[in-house]
N, C-alpha and C positions, 0 to 999 in steps of 0.2 A: 352670296352666303355670309360674308362678313357683316353686311348690314343687318342680316337676321339675328346673328349671334350677338351683335352690339345692342340691338333692340331688346333682346332677352336679357342680357346682362344689366341693362339700364333698369329694366322692370323689377329684377331681382333686388337691386339697390333700392329702389323707389318703394318697393312693398315689403323690404325687409325678409325676404324669402322667395321660394318659387312662386311665380306669378299664377299658379292654378292649383287646384286641389288634386292631390296624388292619393289614390286609393285602389284597392283591389276589389274587382267585382265580388259582392258576397257569394256568389254561387261557386267560386273557385277556392274558398277557403274550407273545404272539406277534406279531414284528414283521414288516414287509414287508422283502423282501430289500434294497431300497435304503436303508432305515433302518439295518439291520445293517452294511451296506457303509460308511455315513457315520460309524457309531459307530466302526467299526474304523479307518477312515481318521483320524479324530480322535485315536484312542489312538496311532496311528503318528506322527502329527505331534507330539502332546504329547511323546513320548520321543525325537525327533529332534533332536539338539543343533545340527544346521545350520539348523533353522527359526528365523527371528527371532521373538523374543517381545517383549512391551511390558509396561511397568508404568505407563505413562501413557496413557490413553485418548486425550487430545487429540493427543499425538505420533502414535499409530497412526492416528487420521482424517487428521491432516495428510498423512502419507506415502501412505495409501490414495488420498486425493484428489489428490495429486501425480502417482501412477501412472496416474490415468484419462486415457484418450485424449480429446482434444477433439473435439466434434461439429461 
């Protein structure tokens, strides 16, 4: 087994990466409609200049928790 690992690692070095193509079969890339809808919404939100963005995670959580209604 170690010979096989050594051969693989040598090929990684020689080829500057994994020595074979890694890809998903195209027929497995079908998404449920709700996943497609969520991805489209994320794309819209990411391009909307009116949507507030954060560069500080602590600040984001602070504001999210401040907005939560008390139970």
